C-alpha positions, 0 to 999 in steps of 0.5 A: 345656552352655549358654554365657553370653556376657559383655560383653567378648566382644561388645565385642571383636567390635564394636570389632575391636581384636584380630584373634584375639579378633575371629576367636574371637568371630565363630566363637562367634557363628556357632556360636550362630546355627547352633544348634551352641552354646547361647548366652545373655546378659542385660540386664546385659550389654546395659547394660554394652555400652551404657555402654562403647560410649557413654562409653569408645568415644564411639559415638553413640546410633544406633550403640549402638542398632544394636549392641544391636539386632544382638545382640538379633536374633542367631538362637538367642542368648537374653537371660535375666535370672536372678540370685540377689541374696542369692548375688550379695551373698555373692559380692560380700562375699567377693571383690574383683570387680565387682558386675555379675560377681557378679550374672552369676555368681549365676544358678542355672544358672551356680552349678550348673555347667550353664552356663559363662561365656564371657569374657576376664574372669578375675574369674569364676575367682575366683568359682568358676564355670566360665569359658571363652574363646570358642575354648575354648567352641567346643572344649568343645562337641564 
């Protein structure tokens, strides 16, 4: 199985506010870098990270760039943008969740169940796609 890493997993590692989430996220990224877990993310996630770091956490432009470059440079982490706008619109119409989550969930490999979303955001559960928290993704790969 492949694993799509959502915004909040990156943020928990970058912000370091919760020790368990930091530890689990760091282990997830270590598995991705080591090639034992097939991970990817998207430009949508990078956009959300940019906005959250700058607007909510007050990071300066150079700090945001350093964070984004670090993510993009992560060995074995692919950045893939594959959304199905009609599917996303249908999900957005039927569920009261964020538009960006509908876009992420609309990706064909997520829709088919071949890829699980790694996220703390339970809205993905409402969208009917596989979702695992980082520790569960590490257990699931076995």
